Residue, then its C-alpha position, 0 to 999 in steps of 0.5 A: m499499499n502506498e504511503h503518504n508523509g501526511e497525517l489522517s484527519f481521523p486517528k486510525e486506532q479511532i476508525k472501529i470496524l465490524l467484521l461479520e460472518g467469520i471473515h478470514e483472520s487474514a483481514v484483521k491482520e492486514f488491517n492491524q498492520v497498517g495501524y487500524t486495532s479497533i476491530d469487532t469480529s463475529k463468527n455469525a451473521y446479524t439480523e437487520e435488527q442486530l445491525l440497527e442497534v450497532i451501525g451508527d458506531y462503525h466506520m466500516i463493516g465487512i460481510r460475507s453473503k448472509t448478512k443483509i445491508t438493507a436501506a433501513v440500516l443504511e439510514k441508521a450507518t451514520k459514520l459508515m464510509s465503506i462497506g466490504c463484501f468478502c465474497i463473490g456478489t454484493n446483492q446483499v447490499d442495497l447499492v441503490t441506497a449505499t450510493k446516494k449516501g456515498i458509501t463505498v461498497f466493495n467485494s472480491p470478485y475473483s479470489n474464489t474463482r479456483s475454488v469454484a471451478e475445481l469443485v465443479i470439475a470434481e462434481a461433473i466426474m462424480l456424475l458421470r460415474q454415478i457416485p452419488m449413487k453407488n455411494a449411498a448404495a454402499h452406505v446402506g450395505d448394496w454392493q452395486k459393482d458394475a460399469k453400467e451408466s459409469y463413463e470417462a470424463r474424456g471425449k464427453v461434452l461439457g457445456i458452460v453456461g456464463y464464460g465469465h472469470i469462473g466459466s472460462q476457469v473451468s473451462v481450462l481445467a475441464e480441457s485438460m481433463g479431456f472434456k469437449v468444452m462448448f459454452y454459451d454467454i449473452d456477450p461474445k467471449l473469446p474462447l480458451g484453448n479449444a472451447q467452442p462458443i455456441g451461439t444459442l442456450e438450446n444448442l447447448l442443452n442439447a449437445s452437453d453430457v454435463v451442463t454447468l450454470h456461472v451466471p449472476e442473479t439478474p432478472s434475465t436469469h431468474l428461473m433460467m432453466t425452466k421445465e422446458r429448458i431443463y427437458q431440451m437437455k440430452k436425456g441421461a445428462s446431468l446438471i451443475n449450479l454452483a451459481r445462484g439458487t433462483v436460477v434453476d426450476i427446483d420442482a422441475l429439475c426434481e421432475a426430470l431427475d425422477s423420470g429419468h431424463l436427467k442422470g444427476a445433478a449437483l447443487d450448491v445454492f438454493p432459493i432459500e438457504p439458512e441464515s446460519k450454519g447448523p439444522g434447518f435447511t430444507s429442499p426438494v431435492q433432499g433424498r434423492t440419491n442422484v443428487l450431490i447437495t452442498p451447503h453454498i461451499g463453492g468458494s470456501t476453501v482456506e486458500a479462498q478466504y485467506n485471499i479474499g480477507i486480504e483483497v477486501a481488506q486491502k480495499l477497505i484500507n486504501l479508500i481511508d488512507n489514500g481515498s482510492t476507490n477502485g473496484s467500488h460498486s457504489v462511489p465512482s472507481l477511482s485510483l489515486p496516486v500519492q501527493q507528497g506535501t499536501h492536503r487531500i480533500l474528498h468531496i462527494h456529490k449528486n451527479m448534477p451540473g456545475i458542482l465541479s464549476e463551483i468547487n474550482r471557484i471556491l478554491s480560486d477566490m481563496d486563492i488556494n492552489i490546486l496540485g491535483q484534481y481528479l473527478k469520477t462520476n456515475e449516473h447517480i453521484g460524482y467524486v472529486v479528490l482535490d489535492i491542495e497545498k497545506q494552507n487554510s484546508d479546514a476553511v476549504l472544507n467548511k466552504l465545500r460542505q456548503v456546495k449544492y447536492t453534496i453528500k459528504t466531504r472530509i480531509l483525508y490528510 
């Protein structure tokens, strides 16, 4: 992390951080080694009620997938500067409200890619070999030693729906195992290796021995795998879903499994999942010996959680220390250099015409020399970073707070 020769406007030991859901200790170490020591942790997710009680005390919060940061929570978060999602998604945060309040939201979109991809390959091989059924039979004393309906991966077609970071990683691993890889994506993607792009989802489903889903949760992917599409899959094929629980019609999947149209399935995500570890999970797929069920652990390896802890913590630290918002899903993304011998002022405002001109007029009227100025906007807000000479910075800050449409502003150092 870059250093500057000034002091932060707010002492590091007074920055309060809350890390929930058993975030890896690598995050705590990352904070500690640069001076942030006021950190509270919990292995559990917090309910909205719990968050409403405590959120007003914290400047940063780290969550995984279970804690929901709602509009009501954000209204109470009067000190909050940033939310770190120590996972792939950000759908557990009300991004619209966070954006309007100038609260940065970070995530870790790539750190667990390898973990998810490896599990997909393992499950594809187990489904081709009918391991779930043979395992279940052996546990009750039924010795099913035969080769019927058990196949090698070599030469079989793996159909990948969604060829992003995880889908393309699956592609590389699958090809090294001997799979013939096909993929479908709504956006044109450059194939890796010998992977073959397929023009329609229907054609991919028709051709694949195993279909694996790697799509985000959007209105267009909601129940994407309908009964009709499940029955467009080859008879005897298998379906893997490590994406989002809402993309598959579970009842239709159960029907296809029970009828014998599908040979098997592997599900790591579900439409409704328990809020915490322990008893309480139910799903229509339970009890079927041709289904692999895992509790949303696609990215849950020691290596992935370690890397996620470091990546998201670094993004939060860079925001507080430097003002950088690189990778933010709310405040416009800016990667900032360090300016020596200056004061850095951050100004977040509604994206309205004339605000930058007003800021520059204030600085000109006060005879302030600008050593660096950075601006980035999105649909809702603008983010201006000012590096000025070390003079009258408090007076400048007070003037900037009076600019119309200001959301928040502060001296960084």
